[in-house]
LORODO-201166 format. One record per residue (C-alpha): residue number from 1; residue in one letter; x, y, z. Coordinates in steps of 0.001 Angstrom, whole numbers. Layout:
% LORODO-201166
  tilum  lumlum        u        v        w
    NUM       a        X        Y        Z
...
***
This chain:
% LORODO-201166
  tilum  lumlum        u        v        w
      1       m   -29877    -2338    23286
      2       r   -29176    -6033    23540
      3       a   -25438    -6525    23105
      4       v   -23168    -9551    23115
      5       v   -19400    -9395    23647
      6       v   -17565   -12510    22496
      7       g   -14178   -12667    24203
      8       a   -13493   -11575    27756
      9       g    -9807   -10792    27351
     10       a    -8064    -7446    27527
     11       v   -10014    -5897    24633
     12       g   -13378    -7581    25162
     13       a   -13549    -6707    28861
     14       r   -12935    -3056    28090
     15       a   -15397    -3019    25203
     16       a   -18059    -4413    27513
     17       r   -17355    -1797    30165
     18       q   -17395     1040    27636
     19       l   -20766     -109    26245
     20       l   -22326      524    29636
     21       f   -21148     4154    29537
     22       l   -22297     4943    25990
     23       g   -26049     4632    26329
     24       p   -28896     2480    27623
     25       v   -28146    -1240    27618
     26       d   -30942    -3726    28348
     27       d   -28770    -6831    28245
     28       l   -25011    -7247    27953
     29       a   -24100   -10888    27411
     30       v   -20467   -11980    27740
     31       l   -19322   -15137    25989
     32       d   -15845   -16624    26347
     33       s   -14193   -20028    25867
     34       d   -13193   -19761    29538
     35       p   -16427   -19428    31575
     36       k   -14475   -18371    34668
     37       r   -12950   -15448    32816
     38       a   -16353   -14413    31509
     39       a   -17780   -14661    35036
     40       a   -14983   -12436    36388
     41       v   -15762    -9749    33806
     42       v   -19503    -9920    34529
     43       a   -18844    -9688    38269
     44       s   -16826    -6523    37719
     45       l   -19500    -4975    35497
     46       g   -22618    -5842    37460
     47       s   -26143    -5543    36084
     48       p   -27297    -5795    33313
     49       s   -24381    -8035    32262
     50       l   -24607   -11823    32318
     51       v   -22584   -14855    31247
     52       v   -23776   -16887    28280
     53       t   -22363   -20044    26754
     54       a   -23663   -19467    23200
     55       l   -25030   -16651    21087
     56       p   -28549   -15800    22262
     57       p   -31467   -16154    19822
     58       r   -31751   -12374    19462
     59       a   -29345    -9449    19748
     60       d   -28886    -5971    18319
     61       v   -25104    -6059    18092
     62       v   -22346    -8644    18594
     63       v   -18817    -7488    19367
     64       l   -16235   -10090    18310
     65       a   -13191    -9547    20536
     66       s   -12000   -13150    20783
     67       p    -9007   -14574    18922
     68       g    -9960   -15229    15280
     69       p   -11229   -16514    12992
     70       h   -14430   -14447    13210
     71       l   -16164   -15314     9943
     72       d   -18439   -18125    11227
     73       l   -19370   -16117    14327
     74       a   -20170   -13104    12168
     75       r   -22469   -15210     9939
     76       k   -24305   -16548    13003
     77       a   -24669   -13025    14408
     78       l   -26243   -11827    11160
     79       e   -28604   -14793    11223
     80       i   -29971   -13708    14609
     81       g   -30496   -10173    13298
     82       a   -27466    -8524    14879
     83       s   -24892    -6138    13482
     84       v   -21282    -7235    13894
     85       i   -18276    -5368    15250
     86       s   -15022    -7302    14774
     87       v   -11607    -6362    16153
     88       a    -9916    -8961    13911
     89       d    -6629    -7815    12363
     90       a    -5356   -10902    10545
     91       e    -5529   -10537     6759
     92       p    -7506   -13774     6065
     93       d   -10082   -12846     8731
     94       v   -10475    -9308     7393
     95       e   -10851   -10559     3816
     96       g   -13483   -13074     4881
     97       l   -15492   -10517     6838
     98       l   -15429    -8049     3941
     99       g   -16947   -10830     1852
    100       l   -20122   -10540     3959
    101       d   -20943    -7161     2436
    102       a   -23806    -8349      232
    103       v   -25334   -10504     2992
    104       a   -25165    -7650     5516
    105       r   -26660    -5132     3054
    106       e   -29549    -7466     2273
    107       a   -30176    -7874     6010
    108       g   -29879    -4130     6639
    109       r   -27106    -4707     9132
    110       y   -23556    -3471     9649
    111       v   -20366    -5540     9720
    112       v   -17628    -3238    10986
    113       v   -14318    -4905    10129
    114       g   -11105    -4204    12013
    115       a   -12708    -2061    14733
    116       g    -9732    -2065    17099
    117       f    -6490     -146    17561
    118       s    -4960     -735    14133
    119       p    -6873    -1411    11999
    120       g    -9718      554    13508
    121       l    -8508     3763    15060
    122       s    -5884     3955    12331
    123       c    -8683     3899     9708
    124       v   -10573     6713    11461
    125       l    -7405     8825    11608
    126       a    -6714     8244     7912
    127       a   -10229     9203     6870
    128       h   -10131    12283     9101
    129       a    -6806    13431     7646
    130       a    -8132    12836     4134
    131       r   -10804    15476     4680
    132       s    -8073    18077     4075
    133       f    -7721    17019      431
    134       e    -9770    16874    -2752
    135       r    -7774    13836    -3899
    136       v    -5898    11336    -1707
    137       d    -2675    10022    -3278
    138       e    -1028     8048     -456
    139       v    -1865     6650     2978
    140       h      881     5263     5227
    141       v      170     3646     8601
    142       a     2647     2635    11286
    143       k     1846     1069    14634
    144       m     3626     -350    17649
    145       g     2497    -2118    20773
    146       t       24    -4940    21446
    147       g    -3133    -5537    23446
    148       g    -3599    -8988    25009
    149       p    -1724   -12243    24325
    150       a    -3724   -13009    21181
    151       c    -2759    -9620    19745
    152       a      915   -10238    20602
    153       a      804   -13623    18873
    154       q     -796   -12088    15753
    155       h     1898    -9397    15573
    156       h     4535   -12112    15827
    157       r     2951   -13939    12874
    158       a     2572   -10689    10930
    159       l     6312   -10031    10938
    160       a     6900   -13453     9405
    161       g     4319   -13079     6663
    162       p     4487   -11175     3365
    163       a     3359    -7570     3487
    164       n      385    -6610     1331
    165       r      701    -3046       79
    166       w    -1061    -1016    -2585
    167       h     1586      356    -4913
    168       d      784     2513    -7953
    169       g    -2729     1125    -8191
    170       a    -1946    -2592    -7769
    171       w    -1311    -5032    -4937
    172       d     2306    -5815    -4264
    173       r     3683    -8504    -1906
    174       t     6979    -7827     -142
    175       p     8837    -9837     2519
    176       g     7852    -9295     6134
    177       a    10358    -7740     8552
    178       s    11922    -5822     5639
    179       g    11913    -2153     4641
    180       r    13168     -707     7924
    181       e    11967     2847     8513
    182       l    12439     5063    11572
    183       v     8960     6331    12397
    184       w     8284     9139    14835
    185       f     5256     8587    17045
    186       p     3811    11174    19436
    187       d     5567    11624    22760
    188       p     6458     9875    24941
    189       v     7009     7020    22448
    190       g     9201     8911    19944
    191       g    11227     7171    17240
    192       v    10726     3444    16600
    193       d    12110     1202    13859
    194       c     9163     -108    11853
    195       y     9037    -2850     9219
    196       r     6738    -4234     6573
    197       a     4453    -6970     7892
    198       a     1294    -8894     7029
    199       l    -1047    -6161     8264
    200       s    -4628    -5712     7188
    201       d    -4922    -1918     7280
    202       p    -4365    -1590     3482
    203       l    -7239    -4016     2802
    204       l    -9608    -1600     4549
    205       l    -8067     1678     3409
    206       v    -7830     1079     -351
    207       p   -11640      738     -800
    208       a   -12144     3847     1351
    209       f   -10129     6076    -1000
    210       p   -10941     5381    -4654
    211       g    -8044     6319    -6904
    212       v    -5417     6258    -4130
    213       g    -2002     5378    -5538
    214       r     -145     3959    -2548
    215       v    -1184     2463      806
    216       s     1214      794     3204
    217       a     1396     -348     6818
    218       r     4396     -979     9043
    219       l     4876    -2553    12434
    220       g     7244    -1433    15186
    221       a     9677    -4203    16083
    222       s    12980    -4791    17821
    223       r    15916    -6620    16349
    224       r    14969    -9685    18397
    225       d    11416    -9531    17084
    226       r    12718    -9632    13508
    227       l    15172   -12455    14130
    228       t    12605   -14658    15878
    229       a     9550   -13858    13736
    230       r     9668   -17220    11948
    231       l    10133   -19174    15180
    232       p     7583   -20006    17894
    233       m     7219   -17199    20425
    234       l    10112   -17560    22860
    235       r     8245   -16281    25887
    236       r     4672   -16035    27052
    237       p     3074   -12667    26209
    238       h     2037   -10351    29001
    239       p    -1679   -10409    29977
    240       e    -1881    -6923    28487
    241       g      578    -4924    26419
    242       v     2028    -1641    27631
    243       l     1974     1713    25834
    244       g     1355     1576    22090
    245       a     1072     4126    19300
    246       i     -313     4776    15809
    247       r      978     7213    13197
    248       v    -1008     7851    10014
    249       e      231    10007     7164
    250       v    -2032    11025     4289
    251       r     -707    12751     1191
    252       g    -2990    14434    -1315
    253       s    -3869    17549    -3263
    254       q    -6157    20520    -2796
    255       g    -6519    22308    -6105
    256       v    -3035    22517    -7632
    257       a    -1273    22290    -4245
    258       t      -17    19011    -2773
    259       d      545    18498      934
    260       h      490    15901     3667
    261       r    -1186    15547     7040
    262       v      -32    13344     9920
    263       l    -2134    12246    12918
    264       g    -1150    10005    15809
    265       v    -2343     8421    19014
    266       v     -480     7089    22033
    267       d    -2445     4786    24344
    268       r    -2598     1253    25684
    269       p    -3777     -699    22637
    270       a    -6289    -2843    24514
    271       v    -7844      218    26123
    272       a    -8115     2155    22856
    273       a    -9371     -913    20948
    274       g   -12098    -1513    23528
    275       v   -13296     2089    23242
    276       v   -13285     2004    19416
    277       a   -15213    -1275    19317
    278       a   -17786      -19    21853
    279       v   -18375     3285    20032
    280       a   -18752     1402    16725
    281       a   -21270     -938    18378
    282       r   -23269     1964    19828
    283       w   -23305     3721    16476
    284       a   -24399      549    14679
    285       v   -27370      175    17024
    286       d   -28257     3874    16720
    287       g   -27976     3798    12904
    288       r   -25213     6415    12860
    289       l   -22855     4552    10521
    290       t   -22853     5761     6938
    291       r   -24190     2656     5218
    292       t   -25081     -946     5856
    293       g   -22797    -3785     4725
    294       a   -19242    -4805     5568
    295       a   -16401    -2297     5598
    296       g   -13842     -627     7802
    297       l   -14338     2516     9848
    298       a   -12646     4686     7217
    299       t   -15734     3959     5100
    300       l   -18426     3697     7744
    301       a   -17708     6393    10346
    302       e   -18258    10118    10273
    303       t   -14794    10835    11605
    304       g   -15203    14156    13393
    305       p   -17976    13061    15800
    306       f   -16390     9612    16161
    307       l   -13057    11099    17269
    308       t   -14839    13535    19564
    309       l   -16588    10661    21327
    310       l   -13318     8746    21583
    311       a   -11689    11785    23157
    312       e   -14515    12016    25697
    313       r   -13732     8401    26625
    314       g   -10010     9212    27017
    315       v    -8611     8247    23587
    316       k    -7198    11436    22065
    317       a    -5565    12009    18699
    318       a    -2702    14437    18077
    319       v    -1647    16357    14957
    320       f     1996    15830    14061
    321       e     3695    19134    13256
    322       g     7147    17800    12248
    323       a     8626    16742     8943
    324       g     6796    14336     6661
    325       r     7675    10836     5645
    326       a    10816    10526     3521
***
């Protein structure tokens, strides 16, 4: 496998390391806007990794873990015959990458969109929970925590932007930082106030569940986060975020009975995102994704084996046994 990782930050560095554990790698090229940072990652990885200053002429897979936008890089990756794994979570980036579906299908390549913590792991959890139902009626995602500085900046922008949710079969825009809801994540995180935000999970989940009535996503935030969302960030983000969490609730029916299922994960977002991106990249090269083209992991991944592999790499999901969403 000839792999390229674009972005040597908190997520990219971990994705590169995980790729070396998941199967044979002939070449692992690391590309970053800061050559010194790329060199530090390569030095920690050793052979067969190397620093590059541009996309090589040939590759099997390109992991886009740099700050967005990713659309132009994804096009270039497809041109050199590579599949694309993007951890982008901004709505415009996700929409643009989904627009590559026809090009990727024609090329026989995969464009895995939102292959990080959330979207990414959240999409896998939703699709896995949906296996319990004949018909999926609602999917609700909540997340808290950030990976590297770019992720923290995107979350800050997301709170200020309008939330895109799927409501009774149509898109509905609501103000960001509104709709407070106390969401219970797995221990040790517990209860966190979460709010509507400009999150891209619904853009990936609605196509994955034809006929779904409602899809929403919320972001954990403090009172200060809400009050300062429309201002420049008041302090420099940490090099890597601390503990984060995802909670996914799926409501549906099995026969005449209706029920809900809730899954969750607690982990450091950059660590989990790196593992998800690396597993998606390995599966793209091995032809294990369900179809070519551009889509999220709720559409492209066989969730049981995918979650099993994540658990082997230390990212474990939990089933929530408490009360459902109000």
